[in-house]
PyMOL CGO cylinders between C-alpha atoms (Angstrom):
from pymol import cmd
from pymol.cgo import CYLINDER

trace = [
    CYLINDER, -15.38, 43.73, 21.15, -12.61, 41.89, 23.06, 0.3, 1, 1, 1, 1, 1, 1,
    CYLINDER, -12.61, 41.89, 23.06, -10.31, 43.62, 25.50, 0.3, 1, 1, 1, 1, 1, 1,
    CYLINDER, -10.31, 43.62, 25.50, -10.52, 47.03, 27.16, 0.3, 1, 1, 1, 1, 1, 1,
    CYLINDER, -10.52, 47.03, 27.16, -11.04, 50.23, 25.24, 0.3, 1, 1, 1, 1, 1, 1,
    CYLINDER, -11.04, 50.23, 25.24, -9.15, 52.98, 27.06, 0.3, 1, 1, 1, 1, 1, 1,
    CYLINDER, -9.15, 52.98, 27.06, -10.19, 56.63, 26.99, 0.3, 1, 1, 1, 1, 1, 1,
    CYLINDER, -10.19, 56.63, 26.99, -7.94, 58.28, 29.61, 0.3, 1, 1, 1, 1, 1, 1,
    CYLINDER, -7.94, 58.28, 29.61, -4.16, 57.91, 29.94, 0.3, 1, 1, 1, 1, 1, 1,
    CYLINDER, -4.16, 57.91, 29.94, -1.13, 59.86, 31.18, 0.3, 1, 1, 1, 1, 1, 1,
    CYLINDER, -1.13, 59.86, 31.18, 0.88, 61.62, 28.49, 0.3, 1, 1, 1, 1, 1, 1,
    CYLINDER, 0.88, 61.62, 28.49, 4.01, 61.43, 30.63, 0.3, 1, 1, 1, 1, 1, 1,
    CYLINDER, 4.01, 61.43, 30.63, 4.73, 58.21, 32.54, 0.3, 1, 1, 1, 1, 1, 1,
    CYLINDER, 4.73, 58.21, 32.54, 7.31, 58.21, 35.33, 0.3, 1, 1, 1, 1, 1, 1,
    CYLINDER, 7.31, 58.21, 35.33, 9.72, 55.28, 34.93, 0.3, 1, 1, 1, 1, 1, 1,
    CYLINDER, 9.72, 55.28, 34.93, 9.82, 53.69, 38.38, 0.3, 1, 1, 1, 1, 1, 1,
    CYLINDER, 9.82, 53.69, 38.38, 10.04, 49.94, 37.70, 0.3, 1, 1, 1, 1, 1, 1,
    CYLINDER, 10.04, 49.94, 37.70, 12.02, 48.44, 34.81, 0.3, 1, 1, 1, 1, 1, 1,
    CYLINDER, 12.02, 48.44, 34.81, 12.28, 44.79, 33.80, 0.3, 1, 1, 1, 1, 1, 1,
    CYLINDER, 12.28, 44.79, 33.80, 15.56, 44.01, 32.00, 0.3, 1, 1, 1, 1, 1, 1,
    CYLINDER, 15.56, 44.01, 32.00, 16.20, 40.59, 30.43, 0.3, 1, 1, 1, 1, 1, 1,
    CYLINDER, 16.20, 40.59, 30.43, 18.50, 40.65, 27.42, 0.3, 1, 1, 1, 1, 1, 1,
    CYLINDER, 18.50, 40.65, 27.42, 20.65, 38.25, 25.44, 0.3, 1, 1, 1, 1, 1, 1,
    CYLINDER, 20.65, 38.25, 25.44, 22.63, 41.11, 23.89, 0.3, 1, 1, 1, 1, 1, 1,
    CYLINDER, 22.63, 41.11, 23.89, 24.00, 42.92, 26.92, 0.3, 1, 1, 1, 1, 1, 1,
    CYLINDER, 24.00, 42.92, 26.92, 25.77, 45.69, 25.01, 0.3, 1, 1, 1, 1, 1, 1,
    CYLINDER, 25.77, 45.69, 25.01, 24.79, 49.16, 26.16, 0.3, 1, 1, 1, 1, 1, 1,
    CYLINDER, 24.79, 49.16, 26.16, 23.69, 48.15, 29.66, 0.3, 1, 1, 1, 1, 1, 1,
    CYLINDER, 23.69, 48.15, 29.66, 26.64, 50.14, 31.01, 0.3, 1, 1, 1, 1, 1, 1,
    CYLINDER, 26.64, 50.14, 31.01, 24.96, 53.20, 29.47, 0.3, 1, 1, 1, 1, 1, 1,
    CYLINDER, 24.96, 53.20, 29.47, 21.34, 52.36, 30.25, 0.3, 1, 1, 1, 1, 1, 1,
    CYLINDER, 21.34, 52.36, 30.25, 21.53, 51.24, 33.87, 0.3, 1, 1, 1, 1, 1, 1,
    CYLINDER, 21.53, 51.24, 33.87, 23.67, 54.10, 35.25, 0.3, 1, 1, 1, 1, 1, 1,
    CYLINDER, 23.67, 54.10, 35.25, 21.54, 56.52, 33.25, 0.3, 1, 1, 1, 1, 1, 1,
    CYLINDER, 21.54, 56.52, 33.25, 18.32, 55.20, 34.78, 0.3, 1, 1, 1, 1, 1, 1,
    CYLINDER, 18.32, 55.20, 34.78, 19.80, 55.45, 38.29, 0.3, 1, 1, 1, 1, 1, 1,
    CYLINDER, 19.80, 55.45, 38.29, 21.12, 58.94, 37.67, 0.3, 1, 1, 1, 1, 1, 1,
    CYLINDER, 21.12, 58.94, 37.67, 17.66, 60.11, 36.66, 0.3, 1, 1, 1, 1, 1, 1,
    CYLINDER, 17.66, 60.11, 36.66, 15.81, 58.21, 39.40, 0.3, 1, 1, 1, 1, 1, 1,
    CYLINDER, 15.81, 58.21, 39.40, 18.01, 56.96, 42.27, 0.3, 1, 1, 1, 1, 1, 1,
    CYLINDER, 18.01, 56.96, 42.27, 15.03, 55.01, 43.64, 0.3, 1, 1, 1, 1, 1, 1,
    CYLINDER, 15.03, 55.01, 43.64, 14.29, 53.12, 40.41, 0.3, 1, 1, 1, 1, 1, 1,
    CYLINDER, 14.29, 53.12, 40.41, 13.58, 49.41, 40.79, 0.3, 1, 1, 1, 1, 1, 1,
    CYLINDER, 13.58, 49.41, 40.79, 15.14, 47.00, 38.32, 0.3, 1, 1, 1, 1, 1, 1,
    CYLINDER, 15.14, 47.00, 38.32, 13.79, 43.46, 37.95, 0.3, 1, 1, 1, 1, 1, 1,
    CYLINDER, 13.79, 43.46, 37.95, 16.08, 41.08, 36.13, 0.3, 1, 1, 1, 1, 1, 1,
    CYLINDER, 16.08, 41.08, 36.13, 16.90, 37.46, 35.34, 0.3, 1, 1, 1, 1, 1, 1,
    CYLINDER, 16.90, 37.46, 35.34, 19.80, 35.06, 34.89, 0.3, 1, 1, 1, 1, 1, 1,
    CYLINDER, 19.80, 35.06, 34.89, 22.86, 36.41, 33.13, 0.3, 1, 1, 1, 1, 1, 1,
    CYLINDER, 22.86, 36.41, 33.13, 21.35, 39.89, 32.85, 0.3, 1, 1, 1, 1, 1, 1,
    CYLINDER, 21.35, 39.89, 32.85, 20.91, 40.01, 36.62, 0.3, 1, 1, 1, 1, 1, 1,
    CYLINDER, 20.91, 40.01, 36.62, 24.55, 38.96, 37.11, 0.3, 1, 1, 1, 1, 1, 1,
    CYLINDER, 24.55, 38.96, 37.11, 25.72, 41.65, 34.67, 0.3, 1, 1, 1, 1, 1, 1,
    CYLINDER, 25.72, 41.65, 34.67, 23.75, 44.40, 36.41, 0.3, 1, 1, 1, 1, 1, 1,
    CYLINDER, 23.75, 44.40, 36.41, 24.73, 43.17, 39.86, 0.3, 1, 1, 1, 1, 1, 1,
    CYLINDER, 24.73, 43.17, 39.86, 28.36, 43.44, 38.77, 0.3, 1, 1, 1, 1, 1, 1,
    CYLINDER, 28.36, 43.44, 38.77, 27.72, 47.09, 37.92, 0.3, 1, 1, 1, 1, 1, 1,
    CYLINDER, 27.72, 47.09, 37.92, 25.69, 48.04, 41.00, 0.3, 1, 1, 1, 1, 1, 1,
    CYLINDER, 25.69, 48.04, 41.00, 27.29, 45.79, 43.61, 0.3, 1, 1, 1, 1, 1, 1,
    CYLINDER, 27.29, 45.79, 43.61, 25.94, 42.78, 45.46, 0.3, 1, 1, 1, 1, 1, 1,
    CYLINDER, 25.94, 42.78, 45.46, 22.85, 43.53, 47.53, 0.3, 1, 1, 1, 1, 1, 1,
    CYLINDER, 22.85, 43.53, 47.53, 21.91, 46.70, 45.66, 0.3, 1, 1, 1, 1, 1, 1,
    CYLINDER, 21.91, 46.70, 45.66, 18.53, 47.98, 46.83, 0.3, 1, 1, 1, 1, 1, 1,
    CYLINDER, 18.53, 47.98, 46.83, 17.71, 48.90, 43.22, 0.3, 1, 1, 1, 1, 1, 1,
    CYLINDER, 17.71, 48.90, 43.22, 18.03, 45.36, 41.85, 0.3, 1, 1, 1, 1, 1, 1,
    CYLINDER, 18.03, 45.36, 41.85, 15.61, 42.46, 42.44, 0.3, 1, 1, 1, 1, 1, 1,
    CYLINDER, 15.61, 42.46, 42.44, 15.73, 39.00, 40.85, 0.3, 1, 1, 1, 1, 1, 1,
    CYLINDER, 15.73, 39.00, 40.85, 12.51, 38.24, 39.01, 0.3, 1, 1, 1, 1, 1, 1,
    CYLINDER, 12.51, 38.24, 39.01, 12.30, 34.98, 40.97, 0.3, 1, 1, 1, 1, 1, 1,
    CYLINDER, 12.30, 34.98, 40.97, 12.20, 36.95, 44.26, 0.3, 1, 1, 1, 1, 1, 1,
    CYLINDER, 12.20, 36.95, 44.26, 9.51, 39.25, 42.85, 0.3, 1, 1, 1, 1, 1, 1,
    CYLINDER, 9.51, 39.25, 42.85, 7.29, 36.43, 41.59, 0.3, 1, 1, 1, 1, 1, 1,
    CYLINDER, 7.29, 36.43, 41.59, 8.07, 33.95, 44.38, 0.3, 1, 1, 1, 1, 1, 1,
    CYLINDER, 8.07, 33.95, 44.38, 8.83, 31.31, 41.74, 0.3, 1, 1, 1, 1, 1, 1,
    CYLINDER, 8.83, 31.31, 41.74, 12.35, 30.01, 41.03, 0.3, 1, 1, 1, 1, 1, 1,
    CYLINDER, 12.35, 30.01, 41.03, 13.56, 29.75, 37.45, 0.3, 1, 1, 1, 1, 1, 1,
    CYLINDER, 13.56, 29.75, 37.45, 13.09, 26.29, 35.96, 0.3, 1, 1, 1, 1, 1, 1,
    CYLINDER, 13.09, 26.29, 35.96, 16.04, 24.19, 34.81, 0.3, 1, 1, 1, 1, 1, 1,
    CYLINDER, 16.04, 24.19, 34.81, 17.96, 25.80, 31.99, 0.3, 1, 1, 1, 1, 1, 1,
    CYLINDER, 17.96, 25.80, 31.99, 15.99, 29.03, 32.39, 0.3, 1, 1, 1, 1, 1, 1,
    CYLINDER, 15.99, 29.03, 32.39, 13.05, 27.48, 30.53, 0.3, 1, 1, 1, 1, 1, 1,
    CYLINDER, 13.05, 27.48, 30.53, 10.51, 29.50, 32.53, 0.3, 1, 1, 1, 1, 1, 1,
    CYLINDER, 10.51, 29.50, 32.53, 11.60, 32.77, 34.12, 0.3, 1, 1, 1, 1, 1, 1,
    CYLINDER, 11.60, 32.77, 34.12, 9.19, 35.58, 33.32, 0.3, 1, 1, 1, 1, 1, 1,
    CYLINDER, 9.19, 35.58, 33.32, 5.96, 33.80, 32.29, 0.3, 1, 1, 1, 1, 1, 1,
    CYLINDER, 5.96, 33.80, 32.29, 4.21, 34.71, 35.51, 0.3, 1, 1, 1, 1, 1, 1,
    CYLINDER, 4.21, 34.71, 35.51, 0.86, 36.27, 36.45, 0.3, 1, 1, 1, 1, 1, 1,
    CYLINDER, 0.86, 36.27, 36.45, 2.49, 39.08, 38.49, 0.3, 1, 1, 1, 1, 1, 1,
    CYLINDER, 2.49, 39.08, 38.49, 4.73, 40.02, 35.58, 0.3, 1, 1, 1, 1, 1, 1,
    CYLINDER, 4.73, 40.02, 35.58, 1.84, 40.30, 33.12, 0.3, 1, 1, 1, 1, 1, 1,
    CYLINDER, 1.84, 40.30, 33.12, -0.34, 42.21, 35.56, 0.3, 1, 1, 1, 1, 1, 1,
    CYLINDER, -0.34, 42.21, 35.56, 2.53, 44.65, 35.83, 0.3, 1, 1, 1, 1, 1, 1,
    CYLINDER, 2.53, 44.65, 35.83, 2.78, 44.94, 32.06, 0.3, 1, 1, 1, 1, 1, 1,
    CYLINDER, 2.78, 44.94, 32.06, -0.86, 45.02, 31.00, 0.3, 1, 1, 1, 1, 1, 1,
    CYLINDER, -0.86, 45.02, 31.00, -2.73, 46.89, 33.73, 0.3, 1, 1, 1, 1, 1, 1,
    CYLINDER, -2.73, 46.89, 33.73, -4.12, 50.34, 33.01, 0.3, 1, 1, 1, 1, 1, 1,
    CYLINDER, -4.12, 50.34, 33.01, -3.62, 53.27, 35.35, 0.3, 1, 1, 1, 1, 1, 1,
    CYLINDER, -3.62, 53.27, 35.35, -7.23, 54.45, 35.43, 0.3, 1, 1, 1, 1, 1, 1,
    CYLINDER, -7.23, 54.45, 35.43, -8.89, 51.04, 35.58, 0.3, 1, 1, 1, 1, 1, 1,
    CYLINDER, -8.89, 51.04, 35.58, -10.03, 50.45, 39.16, 0.3, 1, 1, 1, 1, 1, 1,
    CYLINDER, -10.03, 50.45, 39.16, -10.35, 46.68, 38.67, 0.3, 1, 1, 1, 1, 1, 1,
    CYLINDER, -10.35, 46.68, 38.67, -6.78, 46.49, 37.38, 0.3, 1, 1, 1, 1, 1, 1,
    CYLINDER, -6.78, 46.49, 37.38, -5.50, 48.51, 40.30, 0.3, 1, 1, 1, 1, 1, 1,
    CYLINDER, -5.50, 48.51, 40.30, -7.37, 46.16, 42.63, 0.3, 1, 1, 1, 1, 1, 1,
    CYLINDER, -7.37, 46.16, 42.63, -5.66, 43.19, 40.97, 0.3, 1, 1, 1, 1, 1, 1,
    CYLINDER, -5.66, 43.19, 40.97, -2.26, 44.78, 41.59, 0.3, 1, 1, 1, 1, 1, 1,
    CYLINDER, -2.26, 44.78, 41.59, -3.05, 45.28, 45.28, 0.3, 1, 1, 1, 1, 1, 1,
    CYLINDER, -3.05, 45.28, 45.28, -4.52, 41.78, 45.63, 0.3, 1, 1, 1, 1, 1, 1,
    CYLINDER, -4.52, 41.78, 45.63, -1.38, 40.12, 44.29, 0.3, 1, 1, 1, 1, 1, 1,
    CYLINDER, -1.38, 40.12, 44.29, 1.15, 42.60, 45.72, 0.3, 1, 1, 1, 1, 1, 1,
    CYLINDER, 1.15, 42.60, 45.72, 2.27, 43.29, 42.14, 0.3, 1, 1, 1, 1, 1, 1,
    CYLINDER, 2.27, 43.29, 42.14, 3.83, 46.47, 40.79, 0.3, 1, 1, 1, 1, 1, 1,
    CYLINDER, 3.83, 46.47, 40.79, 3.14, 48.31, 37.55, 0.3, 1, 1, 1, 1, 1, 1,
    CYLINDER, 3.14, 48.31, 37.55, 6.13, 47.78, 35.24, 0.3, 1, 1, 1, 1, 1, 1,
    CYLINDER, 6.13, 47.78, 35.24, 6.86, 50.98, 33.35, 0.3, 1, 1, 1, 1, 1, 1,
    CYLINDER, 6.86, 50.98, 33.35, 9.59, 49.80, 30.99, 0.3, 1, 1, 1, 1, 1, 1,
    CYLINDER, 9.59, 49.80, 30.99, 10.63, 46.44, 29.53, 0.3, 1, 1, 1, 1, 1, 1,
    CYLINDER, 10.63, 46.44, 29.53, 14.12, 46.07, 28.08, 0.3, 1, 1, 1, 1, 1, 1,
    CYLINDER, 14.12, 46.07, 28.08, 14.29, 42.79, 26.15, 0.3, 1, 1, 1, 1, 1, 1,
    CYLINDER, 14.29, 42.79, 26.15, 16.13, 41.36, 23.18, 0.3, 1, 1, 1, 1, 1, 1,
    CYLINDER, 16.13, 41.36, 23.18, 15.82, 37.78, 22.03, 0.3, 1, 1, 1, 1, 1, 1,
    CYLINDER, 15.82, 37.78, 22.03, 17.87, 34.61, 21.73, 0.3, 1, 1, 1, 1, 1, 1,
    CYLINDER, 17.87, 34.61, 21.73, 19.95, 34.82, 18.52, 0.3, 1, 1, 1, 1, 1, 1,
    CYLINDER, 19.95, 34.82, 18.52, 17.93, 32.35, 16.48, 0.3, 1, 1, 1, 1, 1, 1,
    CYLINDER, 17.93, 32.35, 16.48, 19.41, 33.68, 13.25, 0.3, 1, 1, 1, 1, 1, 1,
    CYLINDER, 19.41, 33.68, 13.25, 22.99, 33.15, 14.46, 0.3, 1, 1, 1, 1, 1, 1,
    CYLINDER, 22.99, 33.15, 14.46, 22.28, 29.62, 15.65, 0.3, 1, 1, 1, 1, 1, 1,
    CYLINDER, 22.28, 29.62, 15.65, 20.52, 28.57, 12.45, 0.3, 1, 1, 1, 1, 1, 1,
    CYLINDER, 20.52, 28.57, 12.45, 23.18, 30.15, 10.23, 0.3, 1, 1, 1, 1, 1, 1,
    CYLINDER, 23.18, 30.15, 10.23, 25.50, 27.29, 11.18, 0.3, 1, 1, 1, 1, 1, 1,
    CYLINDER, 25.50, 27.29, 11.18, 25.44, 24.61, 8.47, 0.3, 1, 1, 1, 1, 1, 1,
    CYLINDER, 25.44, 24.61, 8.47, 25.57, 21.79, 11.01, 0.3, 1, 1, 1, 1, 1, 1,
    CYLINDER, 25.57, 21.79, 11.01, 22.63, 23.02, 13.12, 0.3, 1, 1, 1, 1, 1, 1,
    CYLINDER, 22.63, 23.02, 13.12, 19.96, 20.45, 13.85, 0.3, 1, 1, 1, 1, 1, 1,
    CYLINDER, 19.96, 20.45, 13.85, 16.25, 21.15, 14.10, 0.3, 1, 1, 1, 1, 1, 1,
    CYLINDER, 16.25, 21.15, 14.10, 16.44, 20.31, 17.80, 0.3, 1, 1, 1, 1, 1, 1,
    CYLINDER, 16.44, 20.31, 17.80, 19.23, 22.83, 18.39, 0.3, 1, 1, 1, 1, 1, 1,
    CYLINDER, 19.23, 22.83, 18.39, 17.15, 25.43, 16.59, 0.3, 1, 1, 1, 1, 1, 1,
    CYLINDER, 17.15, 25.43, 16.59, 14.04, 24.52, 18.59, 0.3, 1, 1, 1, 1, 1, 1,
    CYLINDER, 14.04, 24.52, 18.59, 15.95, 24.91, 21.85, 0.3, 1, 1, 1, 1, 1, 1,
    CYLINDER, 15.95, 24.91, 21.85, 16.88, 28.46, 20.84, 0.3, 1, 1, 1, 1, 1, 1,
    CYLINDER, 16.88, 28.46, 20.84, 13.33, 29.67, 20.23, 0.3, 1, 1, 1, 1, 1, 1,
    CYLINDER, 13.33, 29.67, 20.23, 12.66, 32.44, 22.75, 0.3, 1, 1, 1, 1, 1, 1,
    CYLINDER, 12.66, 32.44, 22.75, 9.21, 32.35, 24.36, 0.3, 1, 1, 1, 1, 1, 1,
    CYLINDER, 9.21, 32.35, 24.36, 9.25, 34.63, 27.41, 0.3, 1, 1, 1, 1, 1, 1,
    CYLINDER, 9.25, 34.63, 27.41, 11.04, 37.44, 25.60, 0.3, 1, 1, 1, 1, 1, 1,
    CYLINDER, 11.04, 37.44, 25.60, 8.55, 37.87, 22.74, 0.3, 1, 1, 1, 1, 1, 1,
    CYLINDER, 8.55, 37.87, 22.74, 5.65, 37.58, 25.19, 0.3, 1, 1, 1, 1, 1, 1,
    CYLINDER, 5.65, 37.58, 25.19, 7.01, 40.46, 27.27, 0.3, 1, 1, 1, 1, 1, 1,
    CYLINDER, 7.01, 40.46, 27.27, 7.80, 42.53, 24.20, 0.3, 1, 1, 1, 1, 1, 1,
    CYLINDER, 7.80, 42.53, 24.20, 4.28, 42.07, 22.83, 0.3, 1, 1, 1, 1, 1, 1,
    CYLINDER, 4.28, 42.07, 22.83, 2.58, 42.74, 26.18, 0.3, 1, 1, 1, 1, 1, 1,
    CYLINDER, 2.58, 42.74, 26.18, 4.55, 45.91, 26.85, 0.3, 1, 1, 1, 1, 1, 1,
    CYLINDER, 4.55, 45.91, 26.85, 4.18, 47.15, 23.27, 0.3, 1, 1, 1, 1, 1, 1,
    CYLINDER, 4.18, 47.15, 23.27, 0.42, 46.52, 23.35, 0.3, 1, 1, 1, 1, 1, 1,
    CYLINDER, 0.42, 46.52, 23.35, 0.23, 48.64, 26.49, 0.3, 1, 1, 1, 1, 1, 1,
    CYLINDER, 0.23, 48.64, 26.49, 2.23, 51.56, 25.05, 0.3, 1, 1, 1, 1, 1, 1,
    CYLINDER, 2.23, 51.56, 25.05, -0.40, 53.77, 26.68, 0.3, 1, 1, 1, 1, 1, 1,
    CYLINDER, -0.40, 53.77, 26.68, 1.59, 53.19, 29.89, 0.3, 1, 1, 1, 1, 1, 1,
    CYLINDER, 1.59, 53.19, 29.89, 4.68, 51.02, 29.18, 0.3, 1, 1, 1, 1, 1, 1,
    CYLINDER, 4.68, 51.02, 29.18, 7.86, 51.54, 27.16, 0.3, 1, 1, 1, 1, 1, 1,
    CYLINDER, 7.86, 51.54, 27.16, 8.94, 48.45, 25.18, 0.3, 1, 1, 1, 1, 1, 1,
    CYLINDER, 8.94, 48.45, 25.18, 12.67, 48.66, 24.43, 0.3, 1, 1, 1, 1, 1, 1,
    CYLINDER, 12.67, 48.66, 24.43, 14.19, 46.09, 22.06, 0.3, 1, 1, 1, 1, 1, 1,
    CYLINDER, 14.19, 46.09, 22.06, 17.19, 47.85, 20.49, 0.3, 1, 1, 1, 1, 1, 1,
    CYLINDER, 17.19, 47.85, 20.49, 20.36, 48.67, 22.51, 0.3, 1, 1, 1, 1, 1, 1,
    CYLINDER, 20.36, 48.67, 22.51, 20.96, 51.45, 20.01, 0.3, 1, 1, 1, 1, 1, 1,
    CYLINDER, 20.96, 51.45, 20.01, 17.96, 53.27, 21.46, 0.3, 1, 1, 1, 1, 1, 1,
    CYLINDER, 17.96, 53.27, 21.46, 19.33, 53.41, 25.03, 0.3, 1, 1, 1, 1, 1, 1,
    CYLINDER, 19.33, 53.41, 25.03, 21.05, 56.81, 24.74, 0.3, 1, 1, 1, 1, 1, 1,
    CYLINDER, 21.05, 56.81, 24.74, 18.03, 58.57, 23.27, 0.3, 1, 1, 1, 1, 1, 1,
    CYLINDER, 18.03, 58.57, 23.27, 15.73, 57.00, 25.88, 0.3, 1, 1, 1, 1, 1, 1,
    CYLINDER, 15.73, 57.00, 25.88, 17.96, 58.34, 28.65, 0.3, 1, 1, 1, 1, 1, 1,
    CYLINDER, 17.96, 58.34, 28.65, 18.04, 61.73, 26.94, 0.3, 1, 1, 1, 1, 1, 1,
    CYLINDER, 18.04, 61.73, 26.94, 14.23, 61.76, 26.63, 0.3, 1, 1, 1, 1, 1, 1,
    CYLINDER, 14.23, 61.76, 26.63, 13.82, 60.84, 30.30, 0.3, 1, 1, 1, 1, 1, 1,
    CYLINDER, 13.82, 60.84, 30.30, 16.26, 63.54, 31.36, 0.3, 1, 1, 1, 1, 1, 1,
    CYLINDER, 16.26, 63.54, 31.36, 14.27, 66.14, 29.46, 0.3, 1, 1, 1, 1, 1, 1,
    CYLINDER, 14.27, 66.14, 29.46, 10.99, 65.03, 31.06, 0.3, 1, 1, 1, 1, 1, 1,
    CYLINDER, 10.99, 65.03, 31.06, 12.01, 64.65, 34.72, 0.3, 1, 1, 1, 1, 1, 1,
    CYLINDER, 12.01, 64.65, 34.72, 12.31, 60.86, 34.55, 0.3, 1, 1, 1, 1, 1, 1,
    CYLINDER, 12.31, 60.86, 34.55, 9.24, 60.31, 32.37, 0.3, 1, 1, 1, 1, 1, 1,
    CYLINDER, 9.24, 60.31, 32.37, 8.64, 59.12, 28.82, 0.3, 1, 1, 1, 1, 1, 1,
    CYLINDER, 8.64, 59.12, 28.82, 5.92, 60.71, 26.73, 0.3, 1, 1, 1, 1, 1, 1,
    CYLINDER, 5.92, 60.71, 26.73, 3.28, 58.99, 24.61, 0.3, 1, 1, 1, 1, 1, 1,
    CYLINDER, 3.28, 58.99, 24.61, 5.09, 59.76, 21.35, 0.3, 1, 1, 1, 1, 1, 1,
    CYLINDER, 5.09, 59.76, 21.35, 8.23, 57.97, 22.55, 0.3, 1, 1, 1, 1, 1, 1,
    CYLINDER, 8.23, 57.97, 22.55, 6.26, 55.00, 23.88, 0.3, 1, 1, 1, 1, 1, 1,
    CYLINDER, 6.26, 55.00, 23.88, 4.34, 54.68, 20.60, 0.3, 1, 1, 1, 1, 1, 1,
    CYLINDER, 4.34, 54.68, 20.60, 7.51, 54.78, 18.50, 0.3, 1, 1, 1, 1, 1, 1,
    CYLINDER, 7.51, 54.78, 18.50, 9.07, 52.08, 20.70, 0.3, 1, 1, 1, 1, 1, 1,
    CYLINDER, 9.07, 52.08, 20.70, 5.92, 49.95, 20.35, 0.3, 1, 1, 1, 1, 1, 1,
    CYLINDER, 5.92, 49.95, 20.35, 6.06, 50.09, 16.55, 0.3, 1, 1, 1, 1, 1, 1,
    CYLINDER, 6.06, 50.09, 16.55, 9.68, 49.01, 16.62, 0.3, 1, 1, 1, 1, 1, 1,
    CYLINDER, 9.68, 49.01, 16.62, 8.93, 46.25, 19.14, 0.3, 1, 1, 1, 1, 1, 1,
    CYLINDER, 8.93, 46.25, 19.14, 6.18, 44.67, 17.05, 0.3, 1, 1, 1, 1, 1, 1,
    CYLINDER, 6.18, 44.67, 17.05, 8.45, 44.82, 14.01, 0.3, 1, 1, 1, 1, 1, 1,
    CYLINDER, 8.45, 44.82, 14.01, 11.13, 43.05, 16.05, 0.3, 1, 1, 1, 1, 1, 1,
    CYLINDER, 11.13, 43.05, 16.05, 8.87, 40.16, 17.05, 0.3, 1, 1, 1, 1, 1, 1,
    CYLINDER, 8.87, 40.16, 17.05, 7.40, 39.91, 13.54, 0.3, 1, 1, 1, 1, 1, 1,
    CYLINDER, 7.40, 39.91, 13.54, 10.87, 39.45, 12.05, 0.3, 1, 1, 1, 1, 1, 1,
    CYLINDER, 10.87, 39.45, 12.05, 11.74, 36.95, 14.76, 0.3, 1, 1, 1, 1, 1, 1,
    CYLINDER, 11.74, 36.95, 14.76, 8.66, 34.81, 14.11, 0.3, 1, 1, 1, 1, 1, 1,
    CYLINDER, 8.66, 34.81, 14.11, 9.29, 35.01, 10.36, 0.3, 1, 1, 1, 1, 1, 1,
    CYLINDER, 9.29, 35.01, 10.36, 12.83, 33.68, 10.88, 0.3, 1, 1, 1, 1, 1, 1,
    CYLINDER, 12.83, 33.68, 10.88, 11.52, 30.71, 12.86, 0.3, 1, 1, 1, 1, 1, 1,
    CYLINDER, 11.52, 30.71, 12.86, 8.75, 29.98, 10.38, 0.3, 1, 1, 1, 1, 1, 1,
    CYLINDER, 8.75, 29.98, 10.38, 11.15, 30.22, 7.45, 0.3, 1, 1, 1, 1, 1, 1,
    CYLINDER, 11.15, 30.22, 7.45, 13.63, 27.84, 9.07, 0.3, 1, 1, 1, 1, 1, 1,
    CYLINDER, 13.63, 27.84, 9.07, 11.00, 25.22, 9.92, 0.3, 1, 1, 1, 1, 1, 1,
    CYLINDER, 11.00, 25.22, 9.92, 9.45, 25.41, 6.47, 0.3, 1, 1, 1, 1, 1, 1,
    CYLINDER, 9.45, 25.41, 6.47, 12.76, 24.34, 4.93, 0.3, 1, 1, 1, 1, 1, 1,
    CYLINDER, 12.76, 24.34, 4.93, 13.23, 21.28, 7.15, 0.3, 1, 1, 1, 1, 1, 1,
    CYLINDER, 13.23, 21.28, 7.15, 12.15, 17.88, 5.89, 0.3, 1, 1, 1, 1, 1, 1,
    CYLINDER, 12.15, 17.88, 5.89, 10.37, 15.74, 8.46, 0.3, 1, 1, 1, 1, 1, 1,
    CYLINDER, 10.37, 15.74, 8.46, 13.16, 13.16, 8.22, 0.3, 1, 1, 1, 1, 1, 1,
    CYLINDER, 13.16, 13.16, 8.22, 15.60, 15.77, 9.58, 0.3, 1, 1, 1, 1, 1, 1,
    CYLINDER, 15.60, 15.77, 9.58, 13.29, 16.40, 12.51, 0.3, 1, 1, 1, 1, 1, 1,
    CYLINDER, 13.29, 16.40, 12.51, 12.72, 12.72, 13.23, 0.3, 1, 1, 1, 1, 1, 1,
    CYLINDER, 12.72, 12.72, 13.23, 16.46, 12.01, 13.17, 0.3, 1, 1, 1, 1, 1, 1,
    CYLINDER, 16.46, 12.01, 13.17, 17.03, 14.31, 16.15, 0.3, 1, 1, 1, 1, 1, 1,
    CYLINDER, 17.03, 14.31, 16.15, 15.29, 12.06, 18.65, 0.3, 1, 1, 1, 1, 1, 1,
    CYLINDER, 15.29, 12.06, 18.65, 14.98, 8.60, 20.10, 0.3, 1, 1, 1, 1, 1, 1,
    CYLINDER, 14.98, 8.60, 20.10, 11.27, 8.20, 19.51, 0.3, 1, 1, 1, 1, 1, 1,
    CYLINDER, 11.27, 8.20, 19.51, 9.66, 6.00, 22.13, 0.3, 1, 1, 1, 1, 1, 1,
    CYLINDER, 9.66, 6.00, 22.13, 6.93, 3.60, 21.08, 0.3, 1, 1, 1, 1, 1, 1,
]
cmd.load_cgo(trace, "trace")
């Protein structure tokens, strides 16, 4: 049987490290202050425009906010093509609390367990709703890092909260307030179900768009070198 079968977990998980990377930034003014109110020492990892948005809220040089590139030691590639696809990120998402080998991997790489991922994806549906959109423009708006983080965090709901809907921010803050800064297994499981539904719909949108494109439309997008 592939993978690890887990027998022992924590019902309540303290939210200490959160990775936030969102296209839709609505609700961050509720989520971020709420997280800090509950845990003034919380660490927020973030990228690109999301980092700038949160920095504007917390102030430049906030001890609570770290660019993902500083955490991983790898700068973002041109155009933000690669930001979060990093070994330290996925150790933080997928490790198990009571697995000694996993804990050793975290120490070996100076990585931190990531307790919550807040991610929503590039608006592929909005881009492809435009009649003039080309296949290349659609391709450029396919999110890779976001779905990977959503899936990894949702798979590891035994320890990680996978948050994909800004509408859930208030109830997440409320749940954490009622559990001394923790989220329980029931909340993490519900978030995981929603997260996998989110990525399933996203992949279906991409598949449906590509299925409708004739190869001639694809070929016309490029200067094809011989």
